[in-house]
matplotlib code that plots the C-alpha trace (Angstrom):
import matplotlib.pyplot as plt

x = [0.0, 1.4, 0.1, 1.2, -0.3, 1.1, 4.1, 6.3, 7.6, 10.2, 9.4, 12.3, 11.0, 7.9, 7.1, 4.0, 2.8, 4.4, 5.6, 8.4, 9.0, 11.1, 9.8, 11.8, 11.8, 12.4, 14.1, 11.5, 10.9, 7.4, 6.0, 2.5, 0.3, 0.5, -3.1, -4.3, -1.9, -3.1, -6.7, -5.9, -4.1, -7.1, -9.5, -7.2, -6.6, -2.9, -1.4, 1.7, 3.9, 3.8, 7.3, 7.3, 5.2, 6.1, 3.4, 2.2, -0.3, -1.0, -3.9, -4.4, -7.9, -9.0, -11.6, -12.1, -15.2, -13.2, -11.2, -7.8, -7.2, -3.7, -3.1, -6.8, -7.3, -10.1, -8.1, -8.6, -5.5, -4.9, -5.1, -3.2, -4.4, -1.7, -2.5, 0.2, -0.1, 1.7, 3.4, 0.7, -2.1, -3.5, -3.8, -3.2, -4.5, -3.2, -4.5, -2.2, -2.9, -0.6, 0.2, 1.2, -1.0, 0.5, 3.6, 3.8, 6.9, 4.5, 2.3, 1.5, -0.6, -4.2, -5.7, -4.4, -5.7, -5.4, -3.4, -0.7, -0.6, 0.0, 3.0, 6.3, 8.9, 10.8, 7.7, 6.5, 9.9, 9.5, 5.9, 7.0, 9.9, 7.8, 5.1, 7.7, 9.5, 6.2, 5.3, 8.7, 8.2, 4.6, 5.7, 8.0, 5.0, 2.9]
y = [0.0, 3.4, 6.9, 10.5, 10.9, 7.7, 8.0, 5.4, 6.0, 4.2, 4.2, 5.5, 5.5, 4.8, 6.2, 6.0, 9.2, 9.6, 7.8, 9.3, 8.4, 9.4, 9.7, 7.1, 9.3, 12.8, 12.2, 14.4, 13.5, 13.6, 12.9, 11.5, 11.2, 7.5, 7.0, 8.8, 6.8, 3.5, 4.5, 5.5, 2.2, 0.3, 2.2, 1.2, 4.9, 4.0, 0.6, -1.2, -3.7, -7.1, -8.1, -9.7, -11.7, -10.3, -12.1, -15.6, -17.5, -21.2, -23.0, -26.7, -28.0, -31.6, -31.8, -30.3, -30.8, -32.2, -34.8, -35.5, -39.2, -40.6, -43.7, -44.5, -44.6, -42.7, -42.2, -38.7, -36.5, -33.1, -30.0, -26.8, -23.5, -20.9, -17.3, -15.0, -11.2, -9.4, -6.0, -4.7, -5.3, -8.4, -11.9, -15.2, -18.5, -22.0, -25.3, -28.2, -31.8, -34.3, -37.5, -39.1, -38.7, -36.1, -35.4, -31.8, -32.7, -34.6, -31.6, -31.0, -28.3, -29.4, -26.1, -22.6, -19.3, -18.5, -15.4, -17.6, -19.8, -16.6, -15.5, -15.1, -17.7, -15.3, -14.2, -17.8, -18.7, -15.8, -17.0, -20.6, -19.7, -17.5, -20.2, -23.0, -20.9, -20.3, -24.0, -25.0, -22.6, -23.8, -27.4, -26.8, -26.1, -29.2]
z = [0.0, -0.9, -1.1, -0.7, 2.8, 4.2, 6.4, 8.2, 11.7, 13.8, 17.5, 19.5, 23.0, 25.1, 28.5, 30.7, 29.1, 25.7, 22.6, 20.5, 16.9, 13.9, 10.4, 8.4, 5.3, 6.6, 10.0, 11.7, 15.3, 16.9, 20.3, 20.8, 23.9, 24.7, 25.6, 22.4, 20.2, 21.7, 21.1, 17.5, 16.9, 18.4, 16.1, 13.1, 12.3, 12.4, 11.7, 13.0, 11.1, 12.7, 13.6, 17.0, 19.5, 22.9, 24.9, 24.6, 26.8, 26.8, 28.4, 28.8, 28.1, 28.7, 25.9, 22.5, 20.4, 17.4, 19.2, 17.8, 17.4, 17.1, 15.0, 14.9, 18.7, 20.4, 23.7, 25.0, 24.7, 26.3, 24.2, 24.5, 23.2, 22.5, 22.0, 20.8, 20.9, 18.1, 18.5, 16.2, 18.7, 17.0, 18.6, 16.9, 18.2, 17.6, 19.0, 19.8, 20.8, 22.5, 20.6, 23.9, 27.0, 29.4, 27.3, 26.3, 24.2, 21.9, 21.1, 17.4, 15.7, 14.9, 14.1, 13.4, 12.1, 8.4, 9.3, 10.8, 7.7, 5.6, 7.7, 5.8, 6.7, 9.0, 10.8, 11.1, 12.7, 15.2, 16.0, 16.5, 18.6, 20.9, 21.3, 21.9, 24.5, 26.4, 26.1, 27.6, 30.6, 31.1, 31.0, 34.0, 36.2, 35.3]

ax = plt.figure().add_subplot(projection="3d")
ax.plot(x, y, z, "-o")
ax.set_aspect("equal")
plt.show()
């Protein structure tokens, strides 16, 4: 997407009250009120390029309506839902199922959002790394 009124900014600093950015084409520096900027991003008046996944949550669930069977068995396997939050304010959900009962190392993806499937290879690697790191941490507490 391009246009004469579109500008790209690089965020230089974020405080509790302000966000400071630099125009990538002109070098102009600008400061925004943080609350107003968050509101404008949420209203999609501004957009942010998705580059990282700084927060990921995982939740184990015992049942899922479309049971995942492994090698033709109907044994119930645990499911894990991973929700990753991108730096652009979007969230991305992926569902995993264990191929071995109680073994989080055996988790495999059984359902993911279309947006995740459309990630570039680099972005997909960042997403996978963030989710796997969170799964490893969560597994320590089970």
